[in-house]
Structure formats: structure tokens, C-alpha cells
C-alpha positions in Angstrom: -12.7 152.4 153.1 -13.7 149.8 150.5 -15.1 146.3 151.0 -17.1 143.4 149.6 -20.6 144.0 148.2 -23.3 143.3 150.8 -20.9 143.0 153.8 -21.7 144.8 157.0 -19.2 147.7 157.4 -20.0 148.3 161.1 -17.1 146.3 162.6 -14.7 147.6 159.9 -15.7 151.2 160.7 -15.1 150.6 164.4 -11.7 149.1 163.8 -10.7 151.9 161.5 -11.8 154.4 164.1 -9.7 152.6 166.7 -6.7 152.7 164.5 -7.1 156.3 163.6 -7.4 157.2 167.3 -4.1 155.4 167.9 -2.1 156.4 164.8 -3.7 159.5 163.4 -5.8 160.1 160.3 -3.0 159.4 157.9 -2.9 155.7 159.0 -5.9 155.1 156.8 -3.7 155.4 153.7 -1.8 152.2 154.6 -4.4 149.9 153.1 -5.0 148.0 156.3 -7.1 144.8 156.2 -10.1 145.7 158.5 -11.9 142.3 158.1 -14.9 141.2 156.0 -13.0 142.2 152.9 -12.8 145.9 154.0 -9.5 147.7 153.5 -8.7 151.3 154.6 -7.9 153.8 151.9 -6.6 157.3 151.7 -9.0 160.1 150.8 -8.1 162.2 147.7 -6.2 165.3 148.6 -5.0 164.0 152.0 -1.6 165.0 153.3 1.4 162.7 153.0 2.0 159.5 151.0 1.9 155.8 151.5 5.3 155.8 153.1 3.8 158.0 155.9 0.7 155.8 156.3 2.7 152.6 156.5 5.1 153.9 159.1 2.1 155.1 161.2 0.5 151.7 160.8 3.7 149.9 161.9 3.8 151.9 165.1 0.3 150.7 165.9 0.3 147.2 164.5 3.9 146.2 165.1 5.7 143.4 163.2 2.9 141.0 163.8 0.5 143.2 161.8 2.6 143.3 158.7 0.3 140.8 156.9 -2.6 143.2 157.4 -0.6 145.7 155.4 -0.3 143.3 152.4 2.8 141.4 153.5 6.4 142.2 154.2 7.4 142.8 150.6 4.7 145.5 150.0 5.7 147.1 153.3 9.4 147.3 152.4 8.7 148.7 149.0 6.4 151.3 150.5 9.1 152.3 152.9 12.3 152.1 150.8 11.3 151.8 147.2 13.8 150.1 144.9 16.3 149.9 147.7 14.1 147.4 149.6 16.5 144.4 149.6 16.3 141.5 152.0 19.2 142.8 154.2 17.4 146.1 154.4 14.2 144.4 155.3 15.9 142.4 158.1 17.5 145.6 159.4 14.1 147.3 159.3 12.4 144.5 161.2 15.1 144.6 163.9 14.6 148.4 164.2 10.9 148.0 164.7 11.4 145.2 167.2 13.8 147.4 169.2 11.7 150.5 169.0 14.3 152.5 167.0 11.7 154.4 165.1 13.8 157.5 164.6 16.3 155.4 162.6 13.5 153.7 160.6 12.0 157.1 159.7 15.3 158.5 158.7 16.1 155.5 156.6 12.7 155.6 154.8 13.1 159.4 154.2 16.6 158.9 152.9 15.8 155.9 150.7 15.8 158.2 147.6 19.3 159.3 148.3 21.1 156.3 149.7 21.9 152.8 148.4 20.8 149.5 150.2 24.1 149.1 152.1 24.0 152.7 153.3 20.3 152.2 154.4 21.5 149.3 156.5 24.0 151.5 158.2 21.3 154.1 159.0 18.8 151.4 160.2 21.5 150.3 162.7 21.7 153.7 164.4 21.0 154.0 168.1 20.6 156.7 170.6 17.3 158.4 169.8 15.0 155.7 171.0 11.7 157.1 172.1 12.1 160.3 170.1 8.7 160.6 168.4 8.7 163.1 165.6 5.6 164.9 164.4 7.1 165.4 160.9 6.0 163.1 158.2 8.8 161.0 156.5 7.6 162.3 153.1 8.3 165.9 154.3 11.7 164.9 155.8 12.5 163.2 152.4 11.7 166.4 150.6 14.0 168.4 152.9 16.8 165.9 152.7 16.6 166.0 148.9 17.1 169.8 148.9 20.0 169.7 151.2 21.9 166.5 150.2 20.8 166.0 146.6 23.9 167.7 145.2 26.3 165.5 147.1 27.7 162.1 146.1 26.1 159.1 147.9 29.1 158.5 150.2 29.1 162.1 151.4 25.4 162.1 152.0 25.8 159.1 154.4 28.7 160.8 156.2 26.7 164.0 156.7 23.7 162.1 158.0 25.7 160.1 160.4 27.4 163.2 161.8 24.0 164.9 162.1 22.7 161.9 164.0 25.7 162.1 166.4 25.2 165.8 167.1 21.4 165.5 167.7 22.1 162.5 170.0 24.7 164.4 172.0 22.2 167.4 172.3 19.5 165.0 173.5 21.8 163.2 175.9 22.9 166.6 177.4 19.2 167.6 177.9 18.4 164.2 179.5 21.4 164.6 181.8 20.2 168.0 182.9 16.8 166.6 183.7 18.4 163.7 185.6 20.5 166.0 187.7 17.7 168.4 188.5 15.6 165.4 189.5 17.9 164.9 192.4 16.7 168.2 193.9 13.5 168.8 195.8 10.7 170.2 193.7 9.8 172.9 196.3 12.5 175.4 197.0 13.4 176.2 200.6 15.8 178.9 199.7 13.9 181.6 201.6 13.5 179.5 204.7 17.1 178.3 204.7 18.3 181.9 204.1 16.5 183.0 207.3 18.0 180.1 209.2 21.5 180.8 207.9 21.2 184.6 208.6 20.0 183.8 212.2 22.9 181.5 212.8 25.3 184.2 211.5 23.7 186.8 213.7 24.0 184.6 216.8 27.8 184.0 216.2 28.3 187.8 215.6 26.5 188.6 218.9 28.7 186.1 220.7 31.8 187.9 219.5 30.3 191.3 220.6 29.4 189.8 224.1 32.9 188.3 224.4 34.6 191.6 223.6 32.4 193.8 225.7 32.1 191.4 228.6 28.3 191.6 229.1 25.1 191.7 227.2 25.5 194.7 224.9 23.0 197.5 224.6 22.0 198.5 221.1 24.3 201.5 221.2 27.3 199.3 222.4 26.6 196.8 219.6 26.4 199.5 217.0 29.7 201.0 218.1 31.5 197.6 218.1 34.1 197.3 215.3 35.4 193.8 214.3 39.1 193.4 214.5 41.3 191.8 211.8 41.1 188.4 213.4 37.4 188.6 213.5 37.3 189.2 209.7 39.6 186.3 209.2 37.3 184.1 211.2 34.2 185.2 209.2 36.1 184.7 206.0 37.3 181.2 207.0 33.7 180.2 207.9 32.4 181.5 204.5 35.2 179.5 202.8 34.2 176.3 204.7 30.5 176.8 203.9 31.4 177.3 200.2 33.5 174.2 200.2 30.8 172.1 201.9 28.1 173.4 199.5 30.5 172.7 196.5 31.0 169.1 197.8 27.2 168.6 198.2 26.5 169.9 194.7 29.2 167.7 193.1 27.9 164.7 195.0 24.4 165.4 193.6 25.8 165.5 190.1 27.8 162.4 190.5 24.9 160.4 192.0 22.7 161.5 189.0 25.4 160.3 186.6 26.6 157.1 188.2 24.0 156.1 190.8 24.1 156.4 194.6 27.0 154.1 195.6 29.4 154.7 192.7 28.6 158.4 192.7 29.4 158.8 196.4 32.5 156.7 196.1 33.8 159.0 193.4 33.1 162.0 195.6 34.3 160.5 198.9 37.7 162.4 199.0 35.9 165.8 198.5 33.2 165.0 201.1 35.8 163.9 203.7 37.9 167.1 203.1 34.8 169.2 203.5 33.6 167.4 206.6 37.0 167.8 208.3 36.5 171.6 208.3 33.6 171.3 210.8 34.0 169.9 214.3 31.3 168.3 216.5 30.6 171.4 218.5 30.2 173.6 215.4 28.0 171.0 213.7 25.8 170.6 216.8 25.4 174.4 217.1 24.4 174.7 213.4 22.0 171.8 213.6 20.3 173.0 216.8 16.6 173.8 216.2 15.4 177.4 216.4 11.7 178.0 217.2 9.9 179.5 214.3 12.6 178.6 211.7 13.1 175.6 209.4 14.5 172.4 210.9 17.2 172.2 208.3 20.7 172.7 209.6 22.0 176.2 209.2 25.2 175.1 207.4 25.8 172.7 204.6 28.7 170.9 206.4 26.1 169.2 208.6 24.7 167.4 205.6 28.1 166.5 204.3 28.9 164.8 207.7 25.6 162.9 207.4 26.5 161.6 204.0 29.7 160.2 205.4 28.0 158.4 208.3 25.3 156.6 206.4 24.9 155.5 202.8 21.3 154.3 202.5 19.6 155.4 199.4 16.8 157.3 201.2 19.3 159.2 203.4 21.4 160.1 200.4 18.4 161.3 198.4 17.1 163.3 201.4 20.5 165.1 202.0 21.3 165.8 198.4 17.8 167.1 197.6 18.8 170.4 199.3 22.1 170.8 197.7 20.9 173.5 195.3 19.2 175.4 198.1 22.3 175.4 200.2 24.5 176.4 197.3 22.3 179.4 196.5 22.1 180.6 200.1 25.8 180.2 200.7 26.6 182.0 197.4 24.5 184.9 198.3 25.8 185.1 201.9 29.4 184.8 200.8 28.9 187.5 198.1 27.6 189.9 200.7 30.4 189.2 203.1 33.1 189.7 200.5 31.7 193.1 199.6 31.5 194.1 203.2 35.2 193.3 204.1 37.0 196.6 204.7 39.7 197.6 202.2 42.2 198.0 205.1 42.7 194.3 205.3 45.6 193.0 203.3 46.1 189.3 204.2 44.0 186.2 204.5 45.3 182.7 203.6 42.0 180.7 204.0 42.4 178.0 206.6 41.6 174.5 205.1 42.0 175.6 201.5 45.2 173.5 200.8 43.6 170.4 202.2 40.6 170.9 200.0 42.7 171.3 196.9 44.7 168.2 197.8 41.4 166.2 197.8 39.3 167.9 195.1 41.9 169.4 192.7 40.9 172.2 190.3 37.9 172.4 187.9 39.2 175.7 186.5 42.9 175.8 185.5 44.6 178.1 188.1 47.0 179.4 185.3 43.9 181.0 183.6 42.3 182.6 186.7 42.7 186.3 186.0 40.7 187.6 188.9 42.8 190.0 191.1 43.0 188.8 194.7 40.9 190.3 197.4 42.7 193.4 198.8 44.9 193.6 195.7 47.8 191.8 194.2 48.8 189.7 191.2 46.2 187.2 189.8 46.8 183.5 190.3 47.4 183.2 186.6 50.8 184.8 187.0 51.8 182.7 190.0 52.5 179.1 190.9 49.3 177.1 191.6 50.6 176.1 195.1 50.6 179.8 196.0 46.8 180.0 196.0 45.2 181.6 199.0 41.7 182.4 200.0 42.1 185.9 198.6 42.3 184.6 195.1 38.6 183.6 195.2 39.0 180.6 192.9 37.0 178.6 195.5 34.2 181.1 195.0 34.2 180.2 191.3 34.2 176.5 192.2 30.9 177.0 194.1 29.4 178.9 191.1 30.6 176.2 188.7 29.0 173.4 190.8 25.7 175.3 190.8 26.0 175.8 187.1 26.6 172.1 186.4 23.5 171.3 188.5 21.5 173.6 186.2 22.9 171.8 183.1 25.7 174.2 182.1 29.4 173.4 181.7 30.5 176.2 184.0 29.3 179.5 185.4 29.8 182.8 183.6 32.5 184.8 185.5 33.0 188.5 185.1 36.4 189.6 186.5 36.3 192.8 188.5 38.8 194.7 190.7 36.9 193.5 193.9 34.7 190.4 193.8 34.0 188.6 190.5 30.5 188.7 189.2 29.1 185.2 188.7 26.0 183.8 186.9 25.5 180.1 187.4 22.3 179.8 185.5 22.8 182.0 182.5 20.0 181.8 179.9 21.2 180.3 176.6 22.1 182.8 174.0 19.3 183.6 171.5 19.7 181.3 168.5 21.0 183.1 165.4 18.5 183.5 162.6 18.6 180.7 160.1 21.0 178.6 162.1 19.2 175.2 162.2 18.4 173.8 165.6 19.7 170.5 166.8 16.8 169.8 169.1 15.7 167.0 166.7 16.8 165.5 163.5 13.8 166.6 161.4 14.1 170.2 162.8 17.8 170.4 161.8 17.1 169.1 158.3 14.2 171.5 157.9 16.3 174.4 158.9 19.0 173.5 156.4 16.3 173.0 153.7 15.0 176.5 154.4 18.4 178.0 153.7 18.5 176.2 150.4 15.1 177.5 149.5 16.4 181.1 150.1 19.1 180.6 147.6 22.0 179.2 149.6 24.2 176.6 147.9 25.4 173.6 149.9 29.3 173.7 150.1 30.6 170.7 148.2 33.8 170.4 150.3 32.2 170.2 153.7 33.3 167.3 155.9 30.5 167.3 158.5 27.1 168.7 159.3 28.6 171.8 161.0 30.6 172.8 158.0 27.5 172.2 155.8 25.4 174.6 157.9 28.1 177.2 158.2 28.5 177.2 154.4 24.7 177.7 154.0 24.5 180.4 156.5 27.4 182.3 155.0 25.7 182.4 151.6 25.1 185.8 150.2 21.4 185.3 149.8 20.9 185.0 153.5 22.0 188.6 154.2 19.7 189.9 151.5 16.7 187.9 152.9 17.1 189.3 156.4 16.9 193.0 155.6 13.9 195.3 155.5 10.7 195.6 157.5 7.1 194.5 157.0 4.1 196.7 156.5 1.5 195.3 158.9 -1.9 196.7 158.1 -3.4 198.7 160.9 -6.4 196.4 161.5 -4.0 193.5 162.0 -1.6 195.6 164.1 -4.4 196.4 166.5 -4.5 192.8 167.6 -0.7 192.4 168.2 -0.1 190.9 171.6 -3.9 190.1 172.2 -5.6 186.8 172.5 -7.7 185.2 169.8 -11.2 185.5 171.0 -12.4 182.4 172.8 -8.9 180.9 173.1 -5.8 181.3 175.3 -3.5 181.8 172.3 -1.7 185.2 171.8 -1.1 186.8 168.4 2.4 187.9 167.5 2.7 189.6 164.1 6.1 189.4 162.3 7.7 192.8 161.6 10.9 191.7 159.7 12.5 188.7 158.0 14.7 187.9 161.0 11.6 187.3 163.1 10.3 184.9 160.5 13.7 183.2 160.5 13.5 182.6 164.2 10.0 181.1 163.9 10.9 178.9 160.9 14.0 177.6 162.8 11.8 176.5 165.7 8.7 175.4 163.7 10.5 173.5 160.9 8.5 175.2 158.2 9.1 177.6 155.2 7.4 180.7 156.6 10.7 182.6 156.0 10.7 181.8 152.3 10.9 184.5 149.6 7.2 184.3 148.7 6.1 185.1 152.3 8.8 187.7 152.9 8.1 189.5 149.6 4.3 189.7 150.2 4.7 190.7 153.9 7.1 193.5 152.9 4.5 194.9 150.5 1.7 194.6 153.0 -0.1 192.0 150.9 -0.4 189.6 153.9 0.0 189.4 157.6 2.2 186.7 159.1 1.9 185.7 162.8 2.9 183.3 165.4 0.2 182.0 167.8 1.7 181.6 171.2 0.5 179.8 174.3 0.6 181.0 177.8 4.3 180.2 178.2 5.2 182.0 175.0 5.8 178.8 172.9 4.7 179.0 169.2 2.0 176.5 168.6 1.1 177.6 165.0 2.0 180.0 162.3 -0.7 182.0 160.6 -1.0 183.8 157.2 -3.9 186.1 156.6 -4.7 187.9 153.3 -7.2 190.7 152.5 -10.4 189.9 150.7 -13.3 192.1 149.7 -14.8 193.4 153.0 -12.3 191.8 155.3 -9.6 189.1 155.7 -9.2 185.4 155.2 -6.9 182.7 156.7 -4.6 181.6 153.8 -2.6 179.2 156.0 -2.7 177.9 159.6 -0.1 175.2 160.4 1.3 173.8 163.5 4.9 172.6 163.9 6.3 170.8 160.9 3.3 171.9 158.9 0.9 169.6 160.8 -2.7 170.5 161.3 -3.5 172.5 164.5 -6.4 171.5 166.8 -9.7 171.7 165.1 -11.1 174.0 167.8 -8.3 176.4 167.4 -8.6 176.4 163.6 -12.3 177.2 163.8 -11.7 180.1 166.3 -8.9 181.6 164.3 -10.9 181.6 161.0 -13.9 183.0 162.8 -11.8 185.8 164.3 -10.0 186.6 161.0 -13.2 186.9 159.1 -14.4 189.7 161.4 -11.3 191.9 161.3 -12.1 195.2 159.6 -10.8 195.6 156.1 -7.7 197.7 155.4 -8.4 201.4 155.5 -8.2 203.4 152.3 -5.4 205.9 152.6 -6.7 209.5 153.1 -4.9 212.4 151.4 -2.7 214.3 153.8 -4.1 217.5 155.1 -2.9 220.7 153.6 -0.6 222.5 156.0 -1.5 226.1 156.4 0.5 228.5 158.4 -1.5 230.0 161.3 -2.5 233.7 160.7 -3.4 236.5 163.0 -7.1 237.0 163.2 -8.5 239.4 160.7 -9.2 242.9 161.8 -6.2 243.0 164.1 -3.2 244.9 162.8 0.1 243.0 162.7 2.4 243.6 165.6 -0.5 244.0 168.1 0.3 240.4 169.4 4.0 239.8 169.1 3.7 236.0 169.7 1.5 235.6 166.6 4.8 235.7 164.7 5.7 232.4 166.3 2.8 230.7 164.7 3.3 232.3 161.4 7.0 231.7 161.1 7.5 228.5 163.1 4.2 226.7 162.6 4.8 225.2 159.1 8.5 224.3 159.8 7.6 222.6 163.0 4.9 220.6 161.3 7.4 219.3 158.7 9.9 218.4 161.5 7.2 216.6 163.4 6.2 214.6 160.4 9.8 213.5 159.9 10.1 212.7 163.6 6.9 210.6 163.7 8.1 208.7 160.6 11.4 207.7 162.3 11.8 204.0 163.1 11.9 204.4 166.8 8.7 206.6 166.7 6.9 204.0 164.6 7.9 201.2 166.9 6.8 203.3 169.9 3.4 203.8 168.4 3.0 200.1 167.7 3.9 199.4 171.4 1.2 201.8 172.5 -1.3 200.1 170.2 -0.5 196.8 171.9 -0.7 198.4 175.3 -4.1 199.8 174.7 -5.4 197.4 172.1 -6.6 200.0 169.7 -5.6 202.3 166.9 -6.0 205.6 168.7 -3.8 204.3 171.5 -1.9 207.4 172.5 -5.1 209.5 172.7 -7.0 206.8 174.7 -4.1 206.3 177.1 -3.8 210.1 177.6 -7.4 210.1 178.9 -6.5 207.6 181.7 -5.9 209.0 185.2 -3.0 207.8 187.4 -5.3 205.2 189.1 -6.1 203.7 185.8 -2.9 203.9 183.8 -0.8 202.2 186.6 -2.6 198.9 186.4 -2.4 199.1 182.6 1.4 199.4 182.9 1.5 196.5 185.4 -0.3 194.3 182.9 2.0 195.5 180.1 5.0 194.2 182.0 3.8 190.7 181.2 2.3 191.2 177.8 4.6 193.8 176.4 7.7 193.7 178.5 9.6 196.3 180.5 12.4 196.7 178.0 10.0 197.4 175.1 7.8 199.7 177.2 10.9 201.7 178.4 12.2 202.0 174.8 8.7 203.2 173.6 8.5 205.9 176.3 12.0 207.1 175.3 10.7 208.1 171.8 9.8 211.9 171.9 9.1 213.0 168.3 7.6 216.3 169.3 10.5 217.2 171.7 13.0 216.2 169.0 11.2 218.4 166.4 11.2 221.4 168.8 14.9 220.9 169.5 15.6 221.0 165.7 13.5 224.0 165.2 15.5 227.2 164.6 13.7 229.9 166.6 14.7 232.5 169.2 14.9 231.8 172.9 11.6 233.3 173.8 9.8 231.6 171.0 11.4 228.3 172.0 10.2 228.7 175.6 6.6 229.4 174.3 6.6 226.4 172.0 8.2 224.2 174.7 4.8 224.4 176.5 3.6 221.9 173.9 5.5 219.1 175.7 4.4 220.1 179.2 1.7 218.0 180.8 -0.4 221.1 181.6 -3.2 223.2 180.0 -2.0 225.2 177.1 -2.4 228.9 176.6 -4.9 229.9 174.0 -2.2 231.0 171.6 -0.9 227.4 171.2 -4.2 225.5 171.1 -4.7 225.9 167.4 -1.3 224.6 166.7 -1.7 221.8 169.2 -4.9 220.6 167.5 -3.2 220.3 164.1 -3.6 216.7 162.8 0.1 216.3 162.7 1.0 217.9 166.0 -1.9 216.4 168.0 -0.8 212.7 167.9 2.8 213.7 168.6 1.8 215.7 171.6 -0.4 212.8 172.9 2.5 210.4 172.5 4.7 212.8 174.4 2.4 213.2 177.3 1.6 209.4 177.5 5.3 208.6 177.6 5.7 210.9 180.7 2.6 209.4 182.3 3.7 205.8 181.7 7.1 206.5 183.3 5.5 208.1 186.3 3.3 204.9 186.6 6.5 202.8 186.5 7.9 205.0 189.3 4.8 204.3 191.4 5.2 200.6 190.8 8.9 200.8 191.8 7.9 202.8 195.0 5.4 200.1 195.9 7.8 197.3 195.3 5.5 195.7 192.7 6.6 192.0 192.2 5.8 192.1 188.4 8.1 195.0 188.0 10.7 193.3 190.1 10.7 190.2 187.9 11.0 192.5 184.8 13.9 194.4 186.3 15.8 191.3 187.1 15.5 189.9 183.5 15.1 192.9 181.2 16.7 196.0 182.7 19.9 197.4 181.1 22.2 199.8 182.9 20.3 202.9 181.7 17.0 201.7 183.0 18.5 200.1 186.2 20.4 203.3 187.1 17.2 205.4 186.7 15.2 203.1 188.9 17.9 202.8 191.6 18.3 206.6 191.6 14.6 207.0 192.1 14.4 204.4 194.9 17.4 206.0 196.7 15.9 209.5 196.5 12.7 208.2 198.3 14.7 207.3 201.4 16.0 204.1 203.0 12.8 202.0 203.2 12.8 198.6 204.9 12.5 196.8 201.6 15.7 198.2 200.1 19.3 197.0 200.2 22.4 199.2 200.4 24.6 198.9 197.3 27.4 201.4 198.3 28.8 202.7 201.5 27.6 206.1 202.7 29.3 209.0 200.9 30.9 206.7 198.3 30.3 207.4 194.6 32.1 204.4 193.2 29.5 201.6 192.6 30.6 197.9 192.9 30.2 195.5 190.1 31.6 194.9 186.6 32.0 197.0 184.6 32.9 199.6 187.2 30.9 202.9 187.4 31.0 206.1 189.4 28.0 208.2 190.2 30.2 211.4 190.0 31.3 210.6 186.4 29.8 213.2 184.2 29.9 210.8 181.2 28.9 207.7 183.2 25.5 205.9 183.2 24.4 207.3 186.6 24.6 210.9 185.5 23.0 210.2 182.2 20.1 208.4 184.0 19.2 211.5 186.2 16.7 212.9 183.6 15.0 209.5 183.3 14.9 209.1 187.1 13.3 212.5 187.4 10.5 211.3 185.1 10.0 208.3 187.4 9.4 210.7 190.3 12.9 211.0 191.7 14.0 214.0 193.7 17.5 214.5 192.5 18.6 216.8 195.3 17.3 214.3 197.9 19.1 211.5 196.0 22.5 213.0 196.7 21.6 213.7 200.3 20.5 210.0 200.8 23.7 208.8 199.1 25.8 210.8 201.5 23.9 209.5 204.5 22.9 205.9 203.7 24.5 205.1 200.4 23.0 204.0 197.1 20.1 201.6 197.6 18.2 199.1 195.4 15.0 197.3 196.0 15.6 193.9 197.6 13.2 192.2 195.2 15.4 193.2 192.3 18.4 191.3 193.7 18.3 187.7 192.9 21.1 185.1 192.7 24.5 186.9 193.2 23.0 190.1 194.6 23.9 193.5 193.1 27.0 192.3 191.2 25.1 189.7 189.2 22.2 192.2 188.5 24.6 194.9 187.4 26.6 192.5 185.2 23.4 191.2 183.5 22.3 194.8 182.9 25.6 195.7 181.4 25.4 192.7 179.0 21.9 193.8 177.9 23.2 197.3 177.4 26.1 196.0 175.3 23.8 193.9 173.1 21.3 196.8 172.6 24.1 199.2 171.6 25.9 196.7 169.4 22.9 196.3 167.2 19.6 198.3 167.3 17.1 196.3 169.4 14.1 194.9 167.6 10.9 196.3 169.0 9.5 192.8 169.7 12.5 191.8 171.9 
């Protein structure tokens, strides 16, 4: 700040402090008149340029404060340089007045690439109002120059306009999803409503039993009662009607979110009327009757549909539609269970009311593309006329799933065709973004991602017509494939902190292990952490690159640390778009890094000596001494190779994170069952079930023993090295060898961790249940289900198959008796979890295969199995990264 000689700077300092609080430190570089001859100034070495400062000042001062910045002419020259014509100035003033800051920032950043007329076009853009970017226009200008500098000016404008359109569409879709979800109640009542729905179903079932028997049945009479075909038709019709009513409710909620209450309901009135006609007054009254101890919500969604048709007040509509999602989930789960319970002996079911529903609602999925085989067998609807649809085709089941999916912001549900009931996923998580593919979450992020590709050696394709073709051309460049190969050498003192919190903060450390991880981070953060300089040094172990994540796992900053004499120093610590992190976090991170031990000096490998028989004892007196003499040295070499394998290295790193120290396997081996079980439970959150399971599958010592060429008796003796039991004296010397000892510790810890996971499964641990739902592939899921089944039919388990049946429902199909199938392959893993395999087959014969009820979320077993199969397919298609 500079001012007149002798003037009191007090007021000017206070005004500058106020402006900095409102607009950030960089606002000082705008040269703002602070009064009494004082003008704000930019300190030497500060980030950004005058363009950044002027834009920050305009946000605070507005058009009326232009004179405090030196007048309109100076402001326009600062923003647009030589392209600052009067029409451009008028367009900029209009953009500021209308709050279209995104357009103004883009125009200022692109002023080095576009002419005045083109800048006017950019300044007129709309659709991203309120989008406040943290990236400085000078940074955006640098990124634009790298990406678009080689194109002619006309092509530059076309590409920018197309990018603006794509980002606007992405933002509109996100806003629409938020708007739709806002129609639903914040607190879910799915559990309460599910109890209410189940109680209503039970009452109707008992009524049928009483009617058939002629009196109040005894438990034995009720157990012997078998529904007739017409009973099943009635239950299926009721399920169809509930699905139609729930679908109508969900579609009405979406329409109201898009068009408002009155227009939205008017658009859905034919569907609501058709759904309401499937429930008469007596049925509605019975479903709405209160039951002591249960929620007051009606048992069936048709009651709410009828209420919507009676009254149209905004409060009533909001109240009824607020539970559309809850009813949709409850009905979906109930219908799924019923469809799986219908006996195979049934062959016909038309679905009463389906034709009337189709006449009013039409189709959301083309019937000529519905490849699901009908219930009880037959040709799919895709090969028949649309008017031949019946309830058995289950297209109405997909309608409900699609309506739920649209409420969650998706275009449609994910449908897996099976030979029984299709698997549905109405809230599938978005696919993981491909490395180096720029995100369209914001315009600066998309441009930063494209600029990163150019910095890695990609060349912009000159014949691209839009932004998508530009990005595809960059991603396809040869240099990208080269940049994403290899792994990083993370020094041991840094690796010991992987997954832990920076002391004094709630920020978790996540070290990068390969270039693809850096690519993911750079795509989200909008920085150059995946550049060749960082990748090259990390590959050689010259630096450590990390993401600092908050409690939700979001990256809040990227970190680079480098070794110095006696320790480490923070070379860079930047938040998103290379902005400065919070001062308190910066201080804590630097204080922590300075106290990390220095890299260890490599020690020479110990000389491997073959074990010899004690002196003074003639050869042959102890036959097993020959095992140590002949097999000791080859075994040590095999163990060294096995411990250097990628999966063994990754497993060791996981144990380091699990324990938080370098001697992780040895330390974990000392923990008893009562102590290692809570460690594993905590690891489900910090490490993840999938990563923990993969780590415990690595058995370097067992692999080395398998590859060792020795006789049968010698193999049995050496096999004791992998047993979790005291060793005979003959093997203790070999077990203490510096190569064998850590491999044996890793082996024993893997067994103990799996036993701890088995204890968590037996107890129904909720943390394990959440992890199973989201992370278990078919190999892990089969092992867990086998273990749970072998322990008997507990109250918290749900039957998956009928007693004595070995074929397991779900897509893809599987059979427990298939020698090459996932269930047989999972038996050894299940045994490590604590399963009794003989008892397992006995329980399958008596009570069927069983899964823990907490593992079954939306869609029940079919959805869980389909998700596990997809995870298995992904893991086998490409080797999983240890951080996934």
C-alpha cells in the first residue's frame, strides 16, 4: 500500500483489510483507491497478475467501483489487453451487471487467443451463473494457450463454445438431480415402511390360510398349507399393482421437480389414474388402517396415489411425494423376494391391469429390445409383438427400477438379464473416470486436464470439430501410454505414514504408487502433479507425492516431499487449482514432514549359508538334517523371489498401513485374537475390505515351498513352516533366517486376519456388512456365504437357495456343485474364515444357502451377486491397483 506523505494510513489499512477479507489477498494487486491518496499494491513475488486482481476487485466493488480501479479504460485493458474495444467493454459491463462471472473470466483468460468480436460472443454466454471458480484467470489463460494455441482463431472459438455447452449440460444435470432429490424426505423411513408392508402381507396370507382351513390355524396347520395356483396369481397381481403405483409416484415426483406442482401432476394424471384404478376402496382402507406399534404410513403406495388424485394443494402433494423413494425401495425388495419364491411349476400369469397401465403410461424401455426371458420360460418380448406383453415378461419390474434410477439422477437402471428374475441396480455408482480424461465438472477443470495432456507430450488434433474430439485425440496420443507405466519407489519412512492422519489434523495421507494414480489426482485437482518431472523423480525415489484427504475421502491438497540432510522437507503443498491451502494445515504438514526419519541406508544382504549338522555328530545320525543342507539354500532363494513379487510387495505395504509401522507383520503376529479383531474392523474403513482380502491372499512362503523340489517326507516337514503352531527344533534355525522369518510372519498374519474377518462375519459386524455390500467380489462373497451357512441358520441370516438345491440364483448363474465354479474354489478361503465345510453341505441340504441379512441391500441377493460379479470381472480384466 502506498500513499501521500504525512497522511494517516489507519483508515486505508482498515479498508484494505475489509477488501482482502471479501476478495482474497490477490485483490490488493488491483491498485484500488483506498482514500487519502493511498492505493493498494501487489507485493513482489505474489501469485497471479493484474488481470486476476482486477477481476477479484470487480466481484467486490461492482460496476460502481470501477473508478476506484483507475477508470473503465484501465480496467478493460487489464482484463482484455489489446482486444479491449468499446463493444467488448459494453459486453463486459453487461456480464458484470448480470452476474455472469464465468463468462467474464473465460473471456479475460481467452483474450490472448481471440479477437474482439469473438470475445463479445464469449461475454454473451449464459448458463453458468453463480459458478464461482477458484482458479485464477491467469492460470486458465496459460492452460488455454497450451491447448488451443495451435488452432486458428475461428476454431478456438468453436471449441470453447462447445466446451461451454458440455459443462453447462453437466451442471444442469447435477442441479436437476439435486432438485429431484429435494422432493424426498431427508430422513428415510424404509425400515419402518418395510415392517408395515411385511405385516400387511402377512395378514393377507393368514386370511387365505384361515379361509382354506375354515378356522384359526395352528402353527402346524399353517406350516403345512400350500398355496394353489390361483393364490400365486393373486399375490403376483398385487405385487404388479404395488409396483405400478410406486412407479406412478416416482414419476410424479420427477415431473413435479421438473415442471412444478400443477403442471407436473397434469403431465402424470393419466398414469396416476391408471394406477389408482387398480385399488378399490376396501383394499385401500385395509392398507391404510393403523397398526399399533408400526408407522402410520399406509402399507401400500396405491393409497398415496389415490390421495394425489383427490387433492392438489401444494402441501398435500409435497407430503405424499416425499415418500415416493421409500415406497419404491420397499416395493422393489418385496417384489424381488416374491418373484424368486414363485414355484417353477407355474406356467401362466397375464398380470391383471397391465394392459390398462400400458394404455395410459406407454413404455420407457422399447419392448422390442427387452431380452429378458419371461417368468416360467418362453420367448423374450423382443421377439414378439408389443401387445402380447404379459406380467411374466417383467418389463413392469424394469419400469419401477428405471423410475427409482431417475429419482437418483440416472437415465435408467442397470439391468442384468438372467434366466429367472433380472438383476437390477437403480443407483449404480458412476464408473471410475479414466486416467487423463479431463473432467467436465467445471470449465477450468476441463481446460486444466487438457493442458496436462499437452504437457505430457500429446499433440492437439488439428482436424477436431468439437471439444470431445479434441480430448479423444489428446488421450490417444502415444505419450500418454508411456507416461502411465511403471511404479514409484516410496521410501520406507514415508510409506509408514500411508493411510494415517497428519498429526494435529483430520487429514489423511495417501501416497502415490504409480503414474495412473497421479493422473486421477491431477484430473480432479486441476494441477500438473502428473507431469514428467514429478513422475520421473517419484519413479526414482527422489520424492514422495501424496494426496491429503478429508474425512469423506476428498482430496484437499497435493503434497511433494523431498529428502534433505537428516530428514525431509515440503517442496510443494497446493490445494485445488494450485491455490494455497489453509495456513493451519500448511503449518502442521511442514512440522510433521520435518520430523520424519531420514531414508535408511541400504544394508548389504546377509550371506546365505546352508545349515550344517552340528559338529561332532556323524552324518546320517539325523536323517532330517539333510533337509536343511539340501533344501535350505534353494528355499531361501525361492522365498526371496516370492517376497519381491508385486503382490507380495503390495501385501506388505497394506500391512504397514494396517499397523502403522515398518515391522508390521512381526508386530501384528504378536497380537492375540481379542486385539487383532478390532484392528481388522478399523482397517475396513481405513484400508478397505477388498485391499485387505487381496493382501491376505499373498502367501510368499507357501508359494516358495510349492516350487521347492524335495521329496514327500521333506515337503511335509518343511510344510510346518506355514502352520500357526510351535516349530520343532529342527526347523527353528531355518525359520529365524532373515529371509524366511518375515515371510513366515506374513503367512501367519494372513491366516489370523482372515480368522478375524470370520469372527466379524459371525457377529454380524455392521462395518463388515457395509464393506461386503460395496467391495466384495464373487470370490470373497462366496467364501463369506459358505462360512455363514456352515455356522447354521441364525436369526440374522436370509435364505438364498431352496434346501438341497445347488444352483444359486443371480446373474451370472453359478452352481455349488460345479468343480470349476466360484463356490468350490472358495472352500479353502472359507475354511480360513472358520467355516466347517462338512457342516456347510449338511446345512445346504437342510436349510439352503444363507447370507447375512445386513449384506443384502437394494435388490436383495440378485443385486449383491451381480455387483460382486462386476467387481470380479473388473479385477480379472486388469490387475487391481493395491490402493483401490
